[in-house]
Each structure stands twice: as C-alpha cells, then as structure tokens.
VEXDREN-2710 file (C-alpha; in Angstrom, 1 decimal):
% VEXDREN-2710
k/r/px/py/pz
1/MET/30.1/-13.4/-14.6
2/GLU/28.0/-11.6/-12.0
3/GLU/28.1/-7.8/-12.4
4/ARG/29.8/-6.0/-9.6
5/HIS/28.6/-2.6/-8.2
6/SER/31.5/-1.7/-5.9
7/ARG/31.3/2.0/-6.6
8/LYS/27.5/2.3/-6.1
9/LYS/26.1/3.2/-2.7
10/VAL/22.7/2.0/-1.7
11/VAL/20.6/2.8/1.4
12/VAL/18.4/-0.2/2.3
13/GLY/15.2/0.5/4.2
14/MET/15.3/-2.2/6.9
15/SER/12.1/-2.9/8.7
16/GLY/13.5/-5.6/10.9
17/GLY/11.8/-8.3/8.8
18/VAL/13.3/-11.1/6.8
19/ASP/12.7/-9.6/3.4
20/SER/14.5/-6.3/3.8
21/SER/17.3/-8.1/5.7
22/VAL/17.9/-10.5/2.8
23/ALA/17.7/-7.5/0.4
24/ALA/20.6/-5.9/2.2
25/TYR/22.5/-9.2/2.0
26/LEU/21.9/-9.7/-1.7
27/LEU/23.0/-6.2/-2.6
28/LYS/26.2/-6.5/-0.5
29/GLU/26.9/-9.8/-2.3
30/GLN/26.4/-8.0/-5.7
31/GLY/29.2/-5.5/-4.7
32/TYR/27.1/-2.5/-3.6
33/ASP/28.3/-0.3/-0.7
34/VAL/25.3/-1.0/1.5
35/ILE/23.9/1.2/4.4
36/GLY/21.1/0.0/6.5
37/VAL/18.4/2.5/7.7
38/THR/15.3/2.0/9.7
39/MET/12.7/4.8/9.3
40/GLN/11.3/5.8/12.7
41/ILE/7.8/6.7/11.6
42/TRP/5.5/5.9/14.5
43/GLN/5.9/5.3/18.2
44/ASN/3.1/4.6/20.7
45/GLU/3.3/3.6/24.3
46/ALA/3.6/-0.1/23.5
47/GLU/6.6/0.5/21.2
48/GLU/8.3/2.7/23.8
49/THR/8.3/-0.3/26.2
50/GLY/9.6/-2.5/23.5
51/GLN/6.5/-4.6/23.3
52/SER/5.4/-3.8/19.7
53/SER/6.3/-6.0/16.8
54/THR/5.0/-3.7/14.1
55/CYS/7.4/-2.3/11.4
56/CYS/9.6/0.6/12.5
57/GLY/8.9/0.2/16.2
58/LEU/11.7/-0.2/18.8
59/SER/11.7/-4.0/18.5
60/ALA/12.0/-3.7/14.7
61/VAL/14.9/-1.3/15.3
62/GLU/16.7/-3.9/17.5
63/ASP/16.1/-6.7/14.9
64/ALA/17.4/-4.5/12.1
65/ARG/20.4/-3.5/14.1
66/ARG/21.3/-7.1/14.8
67/VAL/21.0/-8.0/11.1
68/ALA/23.2/-5.1/10.2
69/GLN/25.8/-6.3/12.7
70/GLU/25.6/-9.8/11.2
71/LEU/26.1/-8.4/7.7
72/ASP/28.8/-6.0/8.8
73/ILE/27.2/-3.0/7.3
74/PRO/26.7/0.5/8.8
75/TYR/23.2/1.1/10.3
76/TYR/21.3/4.2/11.3
77/VAL/17.8/5.1/12.5
78/MET/16.3/8.1/10.7
79/ASN/13.4/10.1/12.1
80/PHE/10.5/10.5/9.6
81/ARG/7.7/10.9/12.2
82/GLN/6.7/14.3/10.9
83/GLU/6.5/13.1/7.3
84/PHE/4.6/10.0/8.3
85/GLN/2.1/12.1/10.4
86/ARG/1.4/14.5/7.5
87/HIS/1.3/12.1/4.5
88/VAL/-0.1/8.9/6.1
89/ILE/-1.9/9.4/9.4
90/ASP/-3.6/12.7/8.6
91/TYR/-4.5/11.4/5.2
92/PHE/-5.9/8.2/6.7
93/VAL/-8.1/10.0/9.2
94/GLU/-9.3/12.6/6.6
95/GLU/-10.3/9.9/4.1
96/TYR/-12.4/8.0/6.7
97/LEU/-14.1/11.3/7.8
98/GLN/-15.1/11.8/4.2
99/GLY/-16.6/8.4/3.9
100/ARG/-13.8/6.9/1.9
101/THR/-11.6/3.9/2.7
102/PRO/-7.9/4.8/2.3
103/ASN/-4.8/2.7/1.7
104/PRO/-2.1/4.1/4.0
105/CYS/0.6/1.7/2.8
106/ILE/0.4/3.2/-0.7
107/ALA/0.7/6.7/0.7
108/CYS/3.6/5.7/2.9
109/ASN/5.4/4.1/0.0
110/ARG/5.0/7.1/-2.2
111/TYR/5.6/10.0/0.2
112/VAL/7.7/8.6/3.0
113/LYS/9.6/5.4/2.0
114/TRP/10.5/6.9/-1.3
115/GLU/10.1/10.7/-1.5
116/ALA/11.5/11.4/2.0
117/LEU/14.0/8.5/2.3
118/LEU/15.3/9.0/-1.3
119/ARG/15.8/12.7/-0.8
120/ARG/17.9/12.1/2.4
121/SER/19.8/9.2/0.9
122/LEU/20.8/11.2/-2.2
123/ALA/21.9/14.0/0.1
124/ILE/24.4/11.8/1.8
125/GLY/25.8/10.6/-1.4
126/ALA/23.8/7.4/-2.1
127/ASP/23.0/6.3/-5.7
128/TYR/20.0/4.2/-4.8
129/ILE/17.5/3.2/-2.1
130/ALA/16.4/-0.4/-1.8
131/THR/13.5/-2.2/-0.1
132/GLY/12.4/-5.8/0.5
133/HIS/9.3/-5.5/-1.7
134/TYR/8.3/-8.5/-3.8
135/ALA/8.4/-6.6/-7.1
136/ARG/10.9/-5.8/-9.8
137/ILE/12.0/-2.7/-11.7
138/ALA/12.6/-2.7/-15.4
139/LYS/13.5/-0.1/-18.0
140/LEU/11.2/-0.4/-21.0
141/PRO/12.1/0.0/-24.7
142/ASN/10.3/3.4/-24.6
143/GLY/12.9/4.6/-22.0
144/ARG/10.5/4.6/-19.1
145/TYR/10.9/2.7/-15.8
146/ALA/8.1/0.4/-14.7
147/ILE/7.3/-1.9/-11.8
148/ARG/7.2/-5.6/-12.9
149/GLN/5.4/-8.3/-11.0
150/CYS/7.6/-10.6/-8.9
151/VAL/8.3/-14.2/-9.7
152/ASN/5.7/-15.3/-7.1
153/ASP/2.1/-14.2/-7.6
154/LYS/1.1/-15.0/-4.1
155/LYS/3.5/-12.4/-2.6
156/ASP/3.4/-9.8/-5.4
157/GLN/3.4/-6.3/-4.0
158/THR/3.2/-4.2/-7.2
159/TYR/-0.3/-3.0/-6.4
160/ALA/1.0/-0.8/-3.5
161/LEU/3.7/0.7/-5.7
162/TYR/1.8/2.0/-8.7
163/ASN/2.3/5.7/-7.9
164/LEU/6.1/5.9/-7.7
165/THR/7.6/8.4/-10.1
166/GLN/10.1/7.9/-12.8
167/GLU/12.8/9.7/-10.8
168/GLN/12.1/7.5/-7.8
169/LEU/12.2/4.3/-9.9
170/SER/15.5/5.3/-11.5
171/HIS/17.1/5.3/-8.1
172/THR/15.5/2.2/-6.7
173/LEU/16.6/-1.4/-6.3
174/MET/14.3/-4.3/-5.4
175/PRO/16.4/-7.5/-5.3
176/VAL/13.8/-9.6/-3.5
177/GLY/11.4/-9.6/-6.4
178/GLU/13.5/-12.2/-8.2
179/TYR/12.9/-14.8/-5.5
180/THR/10.0/-16.6/-3.8
181/LYS/9.3/-16.1/-0.1
182/GLU/10.5/-19.7/0.6
183/GLN/13.8/-18.9/-1.2
184/ILE/14.2/-15.7/0.8
185/ARG/13.7/-17.6/4.1
186/THR/16.2/-20.3/3.0
187/ILE/18.8/-17.6/2.3
188/ALA/18.2/-16.1/5.7
189/GLN/18.6/-19.4/7.4
190/ARG/21.8/-20.3/5.4
191/ILE/23.5/-17.0/6.4
192/HIS/22.2/-17.3/10.0
193/LEU/20.2/-14.1/10.1
194/PRO/18.4/-13.7/13.5
195/VAL/15.1/-12.8/11.8
196/ALA/15.0/-15.9/9.5
197/GLN/11.8/-17.2/11.0
198/LYS/10.2/-13.9/12.0
199/PRO/6.6/-13.9/10.9
200/ASP/5.3/-11.3/8.4
201/SER/3.5/-8.2/9.7
202/GLN/-0.2/-8.3/8.9
203/GLU/-1.7/-5.2/10.3
204/ILE/-1.4/-1.5/9.6
205/CYS/1.7/-0.5/11.6
206/PHE/0.0/2.4/13.4
207/VAL/-3.2/0.5/14.2
208/PRO/-1.8/-2.8/15.6
209/ASP/-5.1/-3.7/17.3
210/ASP/-6.9/-3.4/13.9
211/ASP/-9.5/-0.9/15.5
212/TYR/-9.5/1.7/12.8
213/ALA/-12.6/3.5/14.2
214/GLY/-11.0/3.7/17.7
215/PHE/-7.8/5.2/16.2
216/ILE/-9.8/7.8/14.3
217/ASP/-11.7/8.7/17.4
218/ARG/-8.4/9.4/19.2
219/GLU/-6.9/11.3/16.4
220/ALA/-9.9/13.4/15.2
221/GLY/-11.7/13.9/18.5
222/GLU/-14.8/16.1/18.1
223/ARG/-14.5/16.0/14.3
224/VAL/-15.6/12.4/14.2
225/PRO/-19.2/12.1/13.0
226/GLY/-21.6/10.7/15.5
227/LYS/-24.4/8.1/15.0
228/GLY/-26.6/8.3/12.0
229/ASN/-29.1/6.3/10.0
230/PHE/-28.9/3.1/8.0
231/VAL/-31.0/3.7/4.9
232/ASP/-32.0/1.6/1.9
233/GLY/-31.5/2.8/-1.7
234/ALA/-34.8/4.7/-1.6
235/GLY/-33.8/6.6/1.6
236/ASN/-36.0/4.6/4.0
237/VAL/-34.6/4.5/7.5
238/LEU/-33.6/0.9/8.5
239/GLY/-31.9/1.6/11.8
240/ARG/-29.1/3.5/13.5
241/HIS/-25.4/3.1/13.0
242/LYS/-22.3/3.8/15.1
243/GLY/-20.8/6.5/12.8
244/ILE/-19.6/6.4/9.2
245/THR/-16.0/5.8/10.2
246/HIS/-17.0/2.3/11.3
247/TYR/-18.0/1.1/7.8
248/THR/-16.7/0.4/4.3
249/ILE/-18.2/-0.6/1.0
250/GLY/-19.1/-4.3/0.9
251/GLN/-19.1/-4.7/4.7
252/ARG/-21.5/-7.3/6.1
253/ARG/-20.4/-8.0/9.6
254/GLY/-21.2/-5.7/12.5
255/LEU/-24.3/-4.1/11.0
256/ASP/-26.7/-5.6/13.6
257/LEU/-29.7/-5.1/11.3
258/PRO/-32.7/-7.5/11.7
259/MET/-33.3/-7.7/7.9
260/GLY/-33.9/-11.5/7.7
261/GLU/-31.3/-11.8/4.9
262/ARG/-27.7/-10.9/4.3
263/VAL/-27.2/-7.2/3.6
264/TYR/-24.2/-5.1/2.8
265/VAL/-22.9/-1.5/2.9
266/THR/-23.4/-0.2/-0.6
267/GLU/-22.7/3.5/-0.1
268/ILE/-21.5/5.9/2.6
269/ARG/-22.9/9.5/2.6
270/PRO/-20.7/11.8/4.7
271/ASP/-22.9/14.8/4.0
272/THR/-25.9/13.2/5.7
273/ASP/-24.1/10.7/7.9
274/GLU/-26.1/7.9/6.2
275/VAL/-24.9/4.4/5.5
276/VAL/-26.8/2.8/2.6
277/ILE/-27.7/-0.8/2.9
278/GLY/-28.4/-3.2/0.0
279/LYS/-28.1/-6.7/-1.3
280/ASN/-24.9/-8.4/-2.5
281/GLU/-25.8/-7.7/-6.2
282/ASP/-25.9/-4.0/-5.4
283/ILE/-22.2/-3.8/-4.8
284/PHE/-21.2/-5.2/-8.2
285/THR/-20.2/-2.8/-11.0
286/ARG/-18.7/-2.7/-14.5
287/GLU/-17.7/0.9/-14.5
288/VAL/-15.1/2.3/-12.1
289/ILE/-13.8/5.9/-12.2
290/CYS/-10.5/7.0/-10.7
291/ASP/-8.5/10.3/-10.3
292/ARG/-5.0/11.2/-9.1
293/VAL/-3.7/9.0/-11.9
294/ASN/0.0/8.1/-12.1
295/PHE/1.1/6.5/-15.4
296/MET/4.3/4.4/-15.2
297/ALA/4.9/2.3/-18.2
298/ILE/3.5/5.0/-20.5
299/GLU/3.7/8.8/-20.3
300/ASP/0.0/9.2/-20.8
301/LEU/-3.1/7.4/-22.1
302/GLU/-4.1/8.1/-25.6
303/GLY/-7.4/6.6/-26.8
304/SER/-8.4/3.4/-25.0
305/MET/-6.5/0.4/-23.9
306/ARG/-7.3/-3.1/-22.7
307/VAL/-5.6/-3.9/-19.4
308/LEU/-5.9/-6.1/-16.3
309/ALA/-7.0/-4.1/-13.3
310/LYS/-6.9/-4.8/-9.5
311/ILE/-9.2/-2.8/-7.3
312/ARG/-7.7/-3.9/-4.0
313/TYR/-4.5/-5.5/-2.8
314/ASN/-5.7/-9.1/-2.7
315/HIS/-7.9/-8.8/-5.9
316/LYS/-6.9/-11.3/-8.6
317/GLY/-7.6/-8.8/-11.3
318/GLN/-10.2/-8.4/-14.1
319/TYR/-9.8/-7.3/-17.6
320/CYS/-11.2/-3.9/-18.5
321/ARG/-10.9/-1.1/-21.1
322/ILE/-9.6/2.2/-19.8
323/GLU/-10.1/5.6/-21.4
324/LYS/-9.6/9.2/-20.3
325/LEU/-12.6/11.3/-19.5
326/PRO/-12.8/15.0/-20.5
327/ASP/-12.0/16.1/-16.9
328/GLY/-8.8/14.0/-16.8
329/ARG/-10.1/11.1/-14.8
330/ILE/-9.9/7.6/-16.0
331/MET/-12.9/5.3/-16.5
332/ALA/-12.4/1.5/-16.5
333/LEU/-15.1/-0.5/-18.2
334/PHE/-14.8/-4.1/-16.9
335/GLU/-15.6/-7.1/-19.1
336/GLN/-17.1/-8.8/-16.0
337/PRO/-18.6/-7.0/-13.0
338/VAL/-16.3/-6.5/-10.0
339/ARG/-17.4/-6.5/-6.4
340/ALA/-17.1/-3.7/-3.9
341/ALA/-15.0/-1.2/-5.8
342/THR/-14.4/1.2/-2.9
343/PRO/-13.9/5.0/-3.1
344/GLY/-10.5/5.8/-1.6
345/GLN/-8.9/2.5/-2.6
346/ALA/-6.5/2.3/-5.4
347/ILE/-7.0/0.7/-8.8
348/CYS/-3.9/-0.6/-10.5
349/PHE/-3.6/-1.2/-14.2
350/TYR/-1.3/-3.9/-15.7
351/ASP/-0.1/-4.4/-19.2
352/GLY/1.2/-8.0/-19.0
353/GLU/3.6/-8.2/-16.1
354/TYR/4.2/-4.5/-16.0
355/VAL/2.3/-1.8/-14.0
356/LEU/0.9/0.6/-16.6
357/GLY/-0.3/3.0/-13.8
358/GLY/-3.2/3.5/-11.5
359/GLY/-5.3/5.9/-9.5
360/ILE/-7.7/6.4/-6.6
361/ILE/-11.3/5.2/-7.0
362/THR/-13.8/8.0/-6.8
363/GLY/-17.0/6.3/-7.9
364/THR/-18.8/3.6/-9.7
365/ASN/-21.8/2.9/-11.8
366/SER/-24.0/-0.1/-10.9
367/ALA/-23.7/-3.3/-12.9
END
C-alpha cells in the first residue's frame, strides 16, 4: 500500500515548467499538504512586459499559477531578488572579472532555492521543500543523506546539487527523479496540465540572450577589464583580445587569430589581462585541484579514494583517485586525461550512483 503523508506539509518550488508542476502533482497524490511557490529572483524589462519565458519571470508565474489552480493547491510568489543578486549575480560577475568561469545554477541551488526558500518554508510550518530536479535523495547506512542519480542518465541533474548540506537534504523531496522525462510529460498530459508540452529552458535565466560579456559590462561598468593581449605559453604576443570576460578555457570560436591551425584558450591571466593560446593537447590534464569542498555521502575524506568525477554539467565522467592536500584542498588524479578543466567550474565526485561530494576547480597540472 502506498505510504500516505497527510500530516506533512511541503512547499514545492514551481518554475512554471513541466517538471516542477508534475512534482507538485505527485506529492499531492502521495498525501502531502502541498503549497506551490514561485521564487521571484530576477526581472528585467522583457519580463515586466510578459515576454520572457525564462524561469521565475512573469510568464513563468502565470504558468505556475494556472497549474496550481488545476491541482487545487494554494500558490504564492515569494520575493528572493535580494538573495539572488547577492549569491548569484554578484558571484557570477566577480568570477568572470577574476578570469574564472562560474556556474550560477549551482550557486542558486545552494544559497537561494535551498537556503533561502527552506528557511522561509520552515518558518511557515512546512516540513519539506521540493523541486522538479531529476535526482533522488537517499539516507545511507552511515546515517548521512546523499543525492542519488536519477533513473535517466540523459536528464540527471545531480552535478548541480553536490553542495547541498545535510540539513537541507533532510528537508528535501525530489519525486521527479524516479521517472524519465517522457514519463513526466505523459503524466502532465494525462492530468491535462497546461504546461505539458512546454519546452525546457536552456539558457541562464538572467542572461536570456546568452551574451555573458554584455551582461557583465552592464553590471560591472568601469570595473570590466579592457582589451589585452593574446599570448602563447612563452609570453609572445599573438594579437589583441576584447577583454578577459569574453573567454573561457577550451574556447576556440571567436578568437579571430590568423594562426593557420586550430587554437584554443588554455589560460586566463586577470593580473595581466592576458589570454593564453595553445593547441588542443594543451588543455588536457590528469591533475585537477579543487577547494570549497562539500562532502555529502561521507563526513570527510580519509586517505585516498577512487571515484567517478564530472568536471562540467554535460561531462560523462572519468575515474580518478582523490586525496586531501595539506591545505585542505582536494586533488583528483585522473586515470585518463580530461579536457578543459576550467577554474570556477564545479567538479562532482560519485561513489556509484551517489554523490560523494564536490568542490570548485582552482587549477590543473598539464597532462
């Protein structure tokens, strides 16, 4: 018999998309007292006129409100713009100014969708928050909570959730992780949700035109570094670039360098405003170092451990051995070289299906 949860209250973060909408439906079917909430985190002129389709804009609010009406659950919009500005936008801009490539979705998950939303939800008497992420939560034999990969590898979103805390995980539900995307859309169609065929959002919500450099120019103004030199590994000047905020490790397109062969960004030097150019083989490495580590399935790393590691969201993963350095950072020694491990991006460690933990890449050693 299906377990009922009639005395448990859950706040579902509803983005107006099909996944979070079906998450709310599934939890109501399981007997939870469900409240729908859309987090107002960003609003530009396009969203104010209702033209934006990004998550948490006005059109997303209207979609989520219609779903809540269809499901007959209470629905609210909560303002988290201040938290989003501090923990996501400011962080995003500062990382690019320092020559790193950030992952704003990971910061948003940790500090806004969980820390801020969970705090407010508990304050109004909720027992849990829930999202439409394709991931699962499990309590391990050692008593710790860990994120488990979803049933569909193609949609798995565990990489972006590696830094959630034990307290946050203990108050989180992720019902969508037990289904494939196709099954979720089928459920949405069966119960006649108005967002059943709504396409997935692809871009960063606050940069809908995908022009990161233009966004940073508007946010940081005079603090944005100007033009500088393209150099090779020996420091020889190869040409001029548009500014370090326009580039990331492994980038090939948009360099406009007459080199006669394919070349790539291998390093960004914010101190000298230099962008280092090299060959494809120059961006492979076997050693990746990370800091700001959050362990999930274990309390801490003792000795070394063989794990699967992903160095970006769409990375299939490579096996490596991880160990703690004297300064507390983690070094991952890969069995095969990995391409374009980028400072500022996350590295996520897996022990089987479970997220062991992860951190932020700070540097590499050449392969």
